Chimera marker file (.cmm) of the C-alpha trace (Angstrom):
<marker_set name="trace">
<marker id="1" x="-28.629" y="5.548" z="37.938" r="1" g="1" b="0" radius="0.5"/>
<marker id="2" x="-25.824" y="3.059" z="36.912" r="1" g="1" b="0" radius="0.5"/>
<marker id="3" x="-28.234" y="0.796" z="34.831" r="1" g="1" b="0" radius="0.5"/>
<marker id="4" x="-29.371" y="3.962" z="33.093" r="1" g="1" b="0" radius="0.5"/>
<marker id="5" x="-25.969" y="5.105" z="32.194" r="1" g="1" b="0" radius="0.5"/>
<marker id="6" x="-25.134" y="1.354" z="31.233" r="1" g="1" b="0" radius="0.5"/>
<marker id="7" x="-28.043" y="1.186" z="28.950" r="1" g="1" b="0" radius="0.5"/>
<marker id="8" x="-27.262" y="4.645" z="27.340" r="1" g="1" b="0" radius="0.5"/>
<marker id="9" x="-23.721" y="3.421" z="26.586" r="1" g="1" b="0" radius="0.5"/>
<marker id="10" x="-25.021" y="0.366" z="25.196" r="1" g="1" b="0" radius="0.5"/>
<marker id="11" x="-27.275" y="2.074" z="22.761" r="1" g="1" b="0" radius="0.5"/>
<marker id="12" x="-24.453" y="4.362" z="21.914" r="1" g="1" b="0" radius="0.5"/>
<marker id="13" x="-22.378" y="1.291" z="21.143" r="1" g="1" b="0" radius="0.5"/>
<marker id="14" x="-24.914" y="-0.238" z="19.010" r="1" g="1" b="0" radius="0.5"/>
<marker id="15" x="-25.440" y="2.723" z="16.969" r="1" g="1" b="0" radius="0.5"/>
<marker id="16" x="-21.677" y="3.161" z="16.355" r="1" g="1" b="0" radius="0.5"/>
<marker id="17" x="-21.467" y="-0.302" z="14.996" r="1" g="1" b="0" radius="0.5"/>
<marker id="18" x="-24.468" y="0.042" z="12.852" r="1" g="1" b="0" radius="0.5"/>
<marker id="19" x="-23.021" y="3.105" z="11.216" r="1" g="1" b="0" radius="0.5"/>
<marker id="20" x="-19.636" y="1.378" z="10.716" r="1" g="1" b="0" radius="0.5"/>
<marker id="21" x="-21.237" y="-1.530" z="8.973" r="1" g="1" b="0" radius="0.5"/>
<marker id="22" x="-23.366" y="0.744" z="6.600" r="1" g="1" b="0" radius="0.5"/>
<marker id="23" x="-20.776" y="3.309" z="5.780" r="1" g="1" b="0" radius="0.5"/>
<marker id="24" x="-17.451" y="1.407" z="5.473" r="1" g="1" b="0" radius="0.5"/>
<marker id="25" x="-15.929" y="-1.432" z="3.592" r="1" g="1" b="0" radius="0.5"/>
<marker id="26" x="-13.059" y="-3.496" z="4.844" r="1" g="1" b="0" radius="0.5"/>
<marker id="27" x="-9.680" y="-3.297" z="3.525" r="1" g="1" b="0" radius="0.5"/>
<marker id="28" x="-9.051" y="-6.487" z="1.451" r="1" g="1" b="0" radius="0.5"/>
<marker id="29" x="-5.498" y="-6.801" z="3.056" r="1" g="1" b="0" radius="0.5"/>
<marker id="30" x="-5.836" y="-5.974" z="6.856" r="1" g="1" b="0" radius="0.5"/>
<marker id="31" x="-9.626" y="-6.057" z="7.108" r="1" g="1" b="0" radius="0.5"/>
<marker id="32" x="-9.784" y="-2.738" z="9.028" r="1" g="1" b="0" radius="0.5"/>
<marker id="33" x="-13.104" y="-0.810" z="8.295" r="1" g="1" b="0" radius="0.5"/>
<marker id="34" x="-12.432" y="2.158" z="5.759" r="1" g="1" b="0" radius="0.5"/>
<marker id="35" x="-14.674" y="5.066" z="5.051" r="1" g="1" b="0" radius="0.5"/>
<marker id="36" x="-15.031" y="6.623" z="1.614" r="1" g="1" b="0" radius="0.5"/>
<marker id="37" x="-15.946" y="10.559" z="1.806" r="1" g="1" b="0" radius="0.5"/>
<marker id="38" x="-15.824" y="11.284" z="-2.053" r="1" g="1" b="0" radius="0.5"/>
<marker id="39" x="-13.404" y="11.276" z="-4.861" r="1" g="1" b="0" radius="0.5"/>
<marker id="40" x="-12.654" y="8.307" z="-7.054" r="1" g="1" b="0" radius="0.5"/>
<marker id="41" x="-12.851" y="4.581" z="-6.288" r="1" g="1" b="0" radius="0.5"/>
<marker id="42" x="-9.040" y="3.999" z="-5.663" r="1" g="1" b="0" radius="0.5"/>
<marker id="43" x="-8.552" y="3.630" z="-1.875" r="1" g="1" b="0" radius="0.5"/>
<marker id="44" x="-5.431" y="3.421" z="0.150" r="1" g="1" b="0" radius="0.5"/>
<marker id="45" x="-5.734" y="1.871" z="3.621" r="1" g="1" b="0" radius="0.5"/>
<marker id="46" x="-4.431" y="4.179" z="6.439" r="1" g="1" b="0" radius="0.5"/>
<marker id="47" x="-3.144" y="1.113" z="8.346" r="1" g="1" b="0" radius="0.5"/>
<marker id="48" x="-1.527" y="-1.238" z="6.038" r="1" g="1" b="0" radius="0.5"/>
<marker id="49" x="-1.236" y="1.144" z="2.879" r="1" g="1" b="0" radius="0.5"/>
<marker id="50" x="-2.849" y="-1.321" z="0.644" r="1" g="1" b="0" radius="0.5"/>
<marker id="51" x="-4.459" y="0.204" z="-2.459" r="1" g="1" b="0" radius="0.5"/>
<marker id="52" x="-7.722" y="-1.246" z="-3.499" r="1" g="1" b="0" radius="0.5"/>
<marker id="53" x="-10.962" y="-0.585" z="-5.286" r="1" g="1" b="0" radius="0.5"/>
<marker id="54" x="-13.850" y="0.564" z="-3.413" r="1" g="1" b="0" radius="0.5"/>
<marker id="55" x="-16.408" y="-0.674" z="-5.990" r="1" g="1" b="0" radius="0.5"/>
<marker id="56" x="-15.119" y="-4.309" z="-6.352" r="1" g="1" b="0" radius="0.5"/>
<marker id="57" x="-13.193" y="-4.831" z="-3.057" r="1" g="1" b="0" radius="0.5"/>
<marker id="58" x="-10.011" y="-6.039" z="-4.704" r="1" g="1" b="0" radius="0.5"/>
<marker id="59" x="-6.317" y="-4.862" z="-4.501" r="1" g="1" b="0" radius="0.5"/>
<marker id="60" x="-6.147" y="-1.949" z="-7.164" r="1" g="1" b="0" radius="0.5"/>
<marker id="61" x="-5.281" y="-3.192" z="-10.675" r="1" g="1" b="0" radius="0.5"/>
<marker id="62" x="-5.410" y="-2.083" z="-14.275" r="1" g="1" b="0" radius="0.5"/>
<marker id="63" x="-9.022" y="-3.522" z="-14.730" r="1" g="1" b="0" radius="0.5"/>
<marker id="64" x="-10.157" y="-1.140" z="-11.595" r="1" g="1" b="0" radius="0.5"/>
<marker id="65" x="-8.183" y="1.632" z="-13.287" r="1" g="1" b="0" radius="0.5"/>
<marker id="66" x="-9.729" y="1.518" z="-16.534" r="1" g="1" b="0" radius="0.5"/>
<marker id="67" x="-13.280" y="0.660" z="-15.436" r="1" g="1" b="0" radius="0.5"/>
<marker id="68" x="-14.027" y="1.926" z="-12.005" r="1" g="1" b="0" radius="0.5"/>
<marker id="69" x="-11.838" y="4.996" z="-11.348" r="1" g="1" b="0" radius="0.5"/>
<marker id="70" x="-14.859" y="7.281" z="-11.026" r="1" g="1" b="0" radius="0.5"/>
<marker id="71" x="-17.577" y="4.668" z="-10.569" r="1" g="1" b="0" radius="0.5"/>
<link id1="1" id2="2" r="1" g="1" b="0" radius="0.2"/>
<link id1="2" id2="3" r="1" g="1" b="0" radius="0.2"/>
<link id1="3" id2="4" r="1" g="1" b="0" radius="0.2"/>
<link id1="4" id2="5" r="1" g="1" b="0" radius="0.2"/>
<link id1="5" id2="6" r="1" g="1" b="0" radius="0.2"/>
<link id1="6" id2="7" r="1" g="1" b="0" radius="0.2"/>
<link id1="7" id2="8" r="1" g="1" b="0" radius="0.2"/>
<link id1="8" id2="9" r="1" g="1" b="0" radius="0.2"/>
<link id1="9" id2="10" r="1" g="1" b="0" radius="0.2"/>
<link id1="10" id2="11" r="1" g="1" b="0" radius="0.2"/>
<link id1="11" id2="12" r="1" g="1" b="0" radius="0.2"/>
<link id1="12" id2="13" r="1" g="1" b="0" radius="0.2"/>
<link id1="13" id2="14" r="1" g="1" b="0" radius="0.2"/>
<link id1="14" id2="15" r="1" g="1" b="0" radius="0.2"/>
<link id1="15" id2="16" r="1" g="1" b="0" radius="0.2"/>
<link id1="16" id2="17" r="1" g="1" b="0" radius="0.2"/>
<link id1="17" id2="18" r="1" g="1" b="0" radius="0.2"/>
<link id1="18" id2="19" r="1" g="1" b="0" radius="0.2"/>
<link id1="19" id2="20" r="1" g="1" b="0" radius="0.2"/>
<link id1="20" id2="21" r="1" g="1" b="0" radius="0.2"/>
<link id1="21" id2="22" r="1" g="1" b="0" radius="0.2"/>
<link id1="22" id2="23" r="1" g="1" b="0" radius="0.2"/>
<link id1="23" id2="24" r="1" g="1" b="0" radius="0.2"/>
<link id1="24" id2="25" r="1" g="1" b="0" radius="0.2"/>
<link id1="25" id2="26" r="1" g="1" b="0" radius="0.2"/>
<link id1="26" id2="27" r="1" g="1" b="0" radius="0.2"/>
<link id1="27" id2="28" r="1" g="1" b="0" radius="0.2"/>
<link id1="28" id2="29" r="1" g="1" b="0" radius="0.2"/>
<link id1="29" id2="30" r="1" g="1" b="0" radius="0.2"/>
<link id1="30" id2="31" r="1" g="1" b="0" radius="0.2"/>
<link id1="31" id2="32" r="1" g="1" b="0" radius="0.2"/>
<link id1="32" id2="33" r="1" g="1" b="0" radius="0.2"/>
<link id1="33" id2="34" r="1" g="1" b="0" radius="0.2"/>
<link id1="34" id2="35" r="1" g="1" b="0" radius="0.2"/>
<link id1="35" id2="36" r="1" g="1" b="0" radius="0.2"/>
<link id1="36" id2="37" r="1" g="1" b="0" radius="0.2"/>
<link id1="37" id2="38" r="1" g="1" b="0" radius="0.2"/>
<link id1="38" id2="39" r="1" g="1" b="0" radius="0.2"/>
<link id1="39" id2="40" r="1" g="1" b="0" radius="0.2"/>
<link id1="40" id2="41" r="1" g="1" b="0" radius="0.2"/>
<link id1="41" id2="42" r="1" g="1" b="0" radius="0.2"/>
<link id1="42" id2="43" r="1" g="1" b="0" radius="0.2"/>
<link id1="43" id2="44" r="1" g="1" b="0" radius="0.2"/>
<link id1="44" id2="45" r="1" g="1" b="0" radius="0.2"/>
<link id1="45" id2="46" r="1" g="1" b="0" radius="0.2"/>
<link id1="46" id2="47" r="1" g="1" b="0" radius="0.2"/>
<link id1="47" id2="48" r="1" g="1" b="0" radius="0.2"/>
<link id1="48" id2="49" r="1" g="1" b="0" radius="0.2"/>
<link id1="49" id2="50" r="1" g="1" b="0" radius="0.2"/>
<link id1="50" id2="51" r="1" g="1" b="0" radius="0.2"/>
<link id1="51" id2="52" r="1" g="1" b="0" radius="0.2"/>
<link id1="52" id2="53" r="1" g="1" b="0" radius="0.2"/>
<link id1="53" id2="54" r="1" g="1" b="0" radius="0.2"/>
<link id1="54" id2="55" r="1" g="1" b="0" radius="0.2"/>
<link id1="55" id2="56" r="1" g="1" b="0" radius="0.2"/>
<link id1="56" id2="57" r="1" g="1" b="0" radius="0.2"/>
<link id1="57" id2="58" r="1" g="1" b="0" radius="0.2"/>
<link id1="58" id2="59" r="1" g="1" b="0" radius="0.2"/>
<link id1="59" id2="60" r="1" g="1" b="0" radius="0.2"/>
<link id1="60" id2="61" r="1" g="1" b="0" radius="0.2"/>
<link id1="61" id2="62" r="1" g="1" b="0" radius="0.2"/>
<link id1="62" id2="63" r="1" g="1" b="0" radius="0.2"/>
<link id1="63" id2="64" r="1" g="1" b="0" radius="0.2"/>
<link id1="64" id2="65" r="1" g="1" b="0" radius="0.2"/>
<link id1="65" id2="66" r="1" g="1" b="0" radius="0.2"/>
<link id1="66" id2="67" r="1" g="1" b="0" radius="0.2"/>
<link id1="67" id2="68" r="1" g="1" b="0" radius="0.2"/>
<link id1="68" id2="69" r="1" g="1" b="0" radius="0.2"/>
<link id1="69" id2="70" r="1" g="1" b="0" radius="0.2"/>
<link id1="70" id2="71" r="1" g="1" b="0" radius="0.2"/>
</marker_set>
């Protein structure tokens, strides 16, 4: 019974890690995974408050503002 529970928990953790890898990008400042759920490409990290571009992954700048705002 314990092995079955450990196996189920292991599969859950693997699926969670796969979802995080495929649906998030790391903040360029603090590297925490961030999920985008719509809107423009201008992101703000909820941990370190860095502002960055979802498309190019750099800190938000005038080039991103002009070229990537809506993708």
